[in-house]
C-alpha positions as CSV (number, residue, x, y, z in Angstrom):
1,M,0.0,-0.1,0.1
2,K,1.2,3.4,-0.7
3,V,0.0,6.6,0.8
4,L,1.0,9.9,-0.3
5,I,1.1,12.7,2.7
6,V,1.3,16.1,2.1
7,S,0.8,19.3,4.0
8,D,0.8,23.4,4.0
9,S,-0.1,23.9,0.4
10,H,-1.6,27.4,1.3
11,G,-3.7,27.3,-1.7
12,Y,-0.5,26.9,-3.9
13,D,-1.7,23.4,-5.8
14,E,0.5,23.3,-8.8
15,N,3.0,21.2,-7.0
16,F,0.6,18.6,-5.9
17,F,-0.2,17.8,-9.6
18,K,3.4,17.6,-9.8
19,I,3.9,15.1,-7.1
20,L,0.9,12.8,-8.4
21,A,2.5,12.8,-12.0
22,K,6.0,11.8,-10.1
23,T,4.2,9.1,-7.6
24,G,1.2,7.7,-9.6
25,Q,-2.1,7.8,-7.9
26,P,-1.8,6.8,-4.1
27,D,-3.9,4.0,-2.4
28,L,-4.3,6.8,0.4
29,L,-4.0,10.6,0.3
30,I,-3.2,12.3,3.7
31,H,-3.2,16.2,3.9
32,C,-2.0,17.4,6.9
33,G,-3.7,20.9,6.7
34,D,-3.5,24.6,5.6
35,S,-4.9,23.7,2.2
36,H,-6.6,26.9,2.2
37,G,-10.1,25.6,1.7
38,H,-9.2,23.6,-1.4
39,E,-10.2,20.1,-0.2
40,D,-12.4,19.6,-3.3
41,V,-9.1,20.1,-5.5
42,Y,-7.4,17.3,-3.7
43,R,-10.6,15.0,-3.8
44,R,-11.1,15.4,-7.3
45,A,-7.3,14.7,-8.4
46,V,-7.2,11.3,-6.7
47,S,-9.2,7.8,-7.1
48,C,-8.7,6.9,-4.0
49,G,-9.5,7.4,-0.2
50,M,-8.6,10.6,1.5
51,F,-8.1,12.1,5.0
52,I,-7.6,16.2,5.4
53,V,-7.6,18.2,8.6
54,A,-8.0,21.8,9.2
55,G,-4.7,23.9,9.6
56,N,-4.4,27.1,11.7
57,N,-4.7,29.0,8.4
58,D,-8.0,27.0,7.2
59,F,-10.3,28.7,10.0
60,Y,-11.6,31.3,8.1
61,L,-11.9,29.6,4.5
62,G,-14.9,28.1,5.5
63,S,-13.3,24.4,5.7
64,Q,-15.6,22.0,6.3
65,V,-13.1,19.4,7.5
66,R,-12.3,18.8,11.2
67,D,-9.0,20.0,13.4
68,E,-8.3,15.9,14.0
69,E,-8.5,12.7,12.7
70,E,-8.5,8.9,13.7
71,F,-8.5,6.3,11.4
72,D,-6.6,2.7,10.7
73,I,-4.2,1.7,8.1
74,G,-4.1,-1.9,8.4
75,P,-2.7,-2.7,11.7
76,H,-1.9,0.7,12.4
77,H,-3.9,3.5,14.4
78,V,-3.3,6.8,12.8
79,F,-3.7,10.1,14.4
80,L,-3.8,13.3,12.2
81,T,-3.4,16.7,13.2
82,H,-2.0,20.0,11.9
83,G,0.2,20.4,14.8
84,H,-0.1,23.9,15.7
85,R,-1.8,23.1,19.0
86,Y,1.1,20.8,20.0
87,R,3.8,23.3,20.0
88,V,5.3,21.5,17.0
89,Y,8.2,24.2,16.4
90,Y,9.8,23.3,19.5
91,D,9.8,19.4,19.8
92,N,7.3,16.6,19.1
93,S,6.8,15.5,22.8
94,R,3.1,17.0,23.4
95,I,2.2,15.8,19.8
96,I,3.5,12.2,20.6
97,D,1.9,11.8,24.0
98,A,-1.5,12.9,22.4
99,A,-0.8,10.3,20.1
100,K,-0.1,7.7,22.8
101,A,-3.4,8.8,24.8
102,R,-5.4,7.8,21.5
103,G,-3.8,4.7,20.8
104,A,-1.9,5.7,17.8
105,D,1.2,4.2,16.9
106,I,1.4,7.1,13.7
107,V,1.0,10.7,13.9
108,L,0.9,12.5,11.1
109,F,1.3,16.6,11.2
110,G,2.5,19.7,9.5
111,H,2.5,23.3,10.5
112,T,6.3,23.7,10.4
113,H,7.1,23.7,6.8
114,V,10.1,21.3,7.7
115,P,10.0,17.7,6.8
116,E,10.9,14.9,9.4
117,I,10.7,11.6,10.3
118,E,10.9,10.5,14.1
119,Y,10.4,7.3,15.8
120,D,10.0,7.2,19.6
121,D,11.5,4.0,21.0
122,S,10.0,4.1,24.2
123,Y,6.1,4.5,23.1
124,G,6.5,2.8,19.5
125,I,5.3,5.8,17.8
126,W,6.1,7.2,14.2
127,A,6.2,11.1,14.2
128,V,5.9,12.0,10.8
129,N,5.7,15.9,9.1
130,P,6.0,15.9,5.3
131,G,7.0,19.7,5.2
132,S,5.3,22.1,2.9
133,I,4.5,21.2,-0.8
134,S,4.5,24.7,-1.4
135,L,6.6,27.2,1.1
136,P,9.4,24.9,2.5
137,R,11.4,26.1,5.3
138,Q,14.5,23.6,5.3
139,S,17.5,24.4,4.5
140,N,17.5,23.0,0.8
141,G,13.9,24.9,0.0
142,K,12.3,22.3,-2.1
143,P,8.7,21.3,-1.7
144,S,8.4,18.0,0.1
145,Y,5.9,15.5,0.9
146,A,6.2,11.8,2.1
147,L,5.5,8.7,1.2
148,M,4.4,5.6,3.4
149,E,4.7,2.6,2.1
150,M,3.2,-0.8,4.2
151,D,3.7,-4.3,3.0
152,E,1.6,-7.2,3.2
153,A,2.8,-7.8,7.0
154,G,1.8,-4.6,8.0
155,E,5.8,-3.0,8.2
156,V,5.7,0.8,7.5
157,K,8.5,2.5,5.5
158,F,8.5,6.2,5.6
159,Q,10.4,8.6,3.0
160,I,10.7,12.2,2.8
161,K,10.3,13.0,-1.0
162,Y,11.4,16.4,-2.5
163,L,10.2,18.1,-5.9
């Protein structure tokens, strides 16, 4: 299973279409917020299921999506949030604690515009931020996204990719 994880498009959707051209259709699309109310753009672009949450810049745009979602991908319980309420600019401890409280072993978030993959050994939780597909803030300045691949045994592998 291939899961495409994006975040922080801020209404600039052209890079999303470049990513789709590069990766092909995913089995699942996840947007970690700040789509600027463009949920329908993403829903129309893919032929798979999709989860999307509101970010801190989506509150005034009439977005009809929730702030947080929980769902399962195979044997994994996923907590999806934008991250701004968990002070992710400082560290991931609060968001990992929130994932643990929900029984999640994967937390997906955005907000910082900086991609990262962290595995917390003490809780067994993956914390994945795909960065921003339109306004990157990491040193290489390239738009980023994440791919999650899950094999038939339910093992997951995450990769950060750049345009």
